[in-house]
C-alpha positions in Angstrom: -1.8 19.1 -1.8 0.2 16.9 -4.2 -1.9 14.1 -5.7 0.3 11.6 -7.5 -0.6 9.1 -10.3 -1.3 5.6 -8.9 0.7 2.8 -10.5 -1.4 0.1 -12.1 -1.0 -3.7 -12.3 1.8 -4.5 -14.7 4.2 -1.8 -13.4 7.3 -3.6 -12.2 7.5 -1.4 -9.1 4.5 -3.1 -7.7 6.4 -6.4 -7.7 9.6 -5.0 -6.1 10.4 -5.1 -2.4 10.6 -1.6 -1.0 13.6 -0.3 0.9 13.5 0.6 4.6 13.2 4.3 5.5 16.5 5.5 7.0 16.0 9.3 7.0 13.1 10.8 8.9 13.2 14.2 7.4 11.1 16.9 5.7 11.2 14.9 2.5 9.6 11.9 4.2 6.9 14.1 5.7 6.1 15.4 2.2 5.9 11.8 1.0 3.4 10.9 3.8 1.4 14.0 2.9 1.4 13.0 -0.8 0.3 9.5 0.0 -2.5 10.7 2.2 -3.7 13.3 -0.4 -3.6 10.7 -3.2 -5.4 8.1 -1.1 -8.1 10.4 -0.1 -8.6 11.7 -3.6 -8.8 8.2 -5.1 -10.6 7.5 -2.7 -9.2 4.5 -0.9 -8.7 3.1 2.6 -4.9 2.6 2.1 -2.0 3.5 -0.2 1.6 2.3 -0.1 4.6 4.3 -1.4 5.3 1.9 -4.3 1.9 2.6 -5.6 3.0 6.2 -6.4 6.4 5.1 -7.6 8.4 5.4 -4.5 10.4 2.4 -3.3 10.2 3.1 0.4 8.5 1.1 3.2 5.7 3.7 4.0 1.9 3.5 3.8 -1.1 5.5 4.8 -4.6 4.4 5.8 -8.0 5.8 6.4 -10.2 3.4 8.3 -13.2 4.3 10.5 -12.5 8.0 10.0 -9.0 7.6 11.3 -6.2 8.9 9.0 -2.8 7.4 9.8 0.5 6.2 8.4 3.2 3.6 9.3 6.8 3.5 8.3 9.0 0.3 8.3 6.1 -1.9 9.5 6.6 -5.2 11.3 3.4 -7.3 11.8 2.2 -9.8 14.3 -0.9 -11.6 13.0 -3.6 -13.4 14.9 -4.3 -17.1 14.3 -7.9 -16.3 13.5 -8.8 -15.6 9.9 -11.3 -13.4 8.2 -12.5 -13.8 4.6 -13.9 -10.7 3.0 -14.0 -8.6 -0.1 -10.8 -6.9 -1.1 -9.8 -4.5 -3.8 -6.8 -2.3 -4.7 -6.2 1.1 -6.2 -3.6 -0.4 -8.5 -6.2 -2.9 -9.8 -9.2 -0.6 -10.4 -12.6 -2.4 -10.4 -11.1 -5.8 -9.4 -12.6 -7.1 -6.1 -12.5 -10.6 -4.7 -12.9 -12.3 -1.3 -9.5 -12.7 0.2 -8.3 -14.5 3.4 -6.5 -12.4 6.0 -5.7 -12.5 9.7 -8.6 -11.0 11.7 -6.3 -9.1 14.0 -3.0 -7.4 13.6 -0.4 -5.7 15.8 1.7 -3.5 13.6 4.9 -1.9 14.9 6.9 0.7 13.1 7.5 4.5 13.1 5.7 7.7 12.4 7.0 10.4 10.1 9.2 11.8 12.8 10.9 8.5 13.6 9.0 7.9 16.9 8.0 4.3 17.5 4.3 3.5 16.9 2.1 0.5 17.6 -1.2 0.1 15.8 -3.6 -2.6 16.9 -6.6 -3.4 14.8 -9.0 -6.0 13.6 -11.4 -6.6 10.7 -11.0 -3.7 8.1 -8.0 -2.1 9.8 -6.2 -5.4 10.1 -7.0 -6.2 6.4 -5.8 -2.7 5.3 -2.5 -3.0 7.2 -1.8 -6.4 5.8 -2.7 -5.3 2.3 -0.5 -2.3 2.4 2.4 -4.1 4.0 2.1 -6.7 1.2 2.6 -3.9 -1.3 5.9 -3.0 0.5 7.0 -6.6 -0.1 5.9 -6.7 -3.8 2.8 -8.8 -3.1 -0.6 -8.0 -4.5 -3.9 -9.2 -3.0 -4.6 -11.4 -6.1 -1.5 -13.4 -5.1 -3.4 -14.5 -2.0 -6.5 -15.7 -3.8 -7.3 -19.4 -4.4 -6.5 -20.7 -7.8 -10.0 -20.3 -9.3 -10.4 -16.7 -8.0 -6.9 -15.7 -9.2 -7.7 -17.1 -12.7 -10.9 -15.1 -12.8 -9.2 -12.0 -11.5 -6.5 -12.3 -14.2 -9.2 -12.6 -16.9 -10.8 -9.4 -15.6 -7.4 -7.7 -15.5 -6.7 -8.7 -19.1 -10.0 -7.3 -20.2 -9.8 -4.0 -18.2 -9.7 -0.7 -20.1 -6.7 0.5 -17.9 -4.4 -2.3 -19.0 -1.4 -1.2 -21.0 -1.4 2.5 -19.9 2.0 4.2 -20.0 4.1 3.4 -17.0 6.0 6.4 -15.4 9.7 6.0 -14.5 10.5 4.3 -11.2 12.2 6.6 -8.6 13.4 6.0 -5.1 12.0 9.4 -4.0 9.5 11.9 -5.4 11.7 14.7 -4.2 14.9 16.2 -5.6 17.0 15.3 -2.5 16.5 11.5 -3.1 16.0 10.7 0.5 18.9 12.8 1.9 18.3 15.4 4.5 17.6 19.0 3.3 
């Protein structure tokens, strides 16, 4: 088990678009395991690679007792919205109602490079959209209305975790830097 530190709001990696995964190798499988272990330890319902300092398009989720992951996601969103509470492991203690699509069809790949389709609604749809946003450098507070975003920013400025040391950004947590072993 390799639990990694979770990057917090203010870390520039959280605002940077992640790179697509090209190599589906043992290193990628270790990254998926690290993400899953870190997410479960937090605990959370989702965690994206940039949140542990890796600029790759990978996320894990744990919703309705189902642990999964998706690599290089592409989303199709329903036209029907949901409006519910949302939080983020990179913004501890900050929770606000956020509008999301009620249903999602997410296409991508598993850790072996096999095509995967995940269909979900409500919490799973919210989680997939939230984690995919992380891969695009978007945080859930960016999706709040003006008044809620202002209140969230005030809470963030007053949070005890603001200003903690930011670890170095890396493309990969492993010494091969994304190349096959």
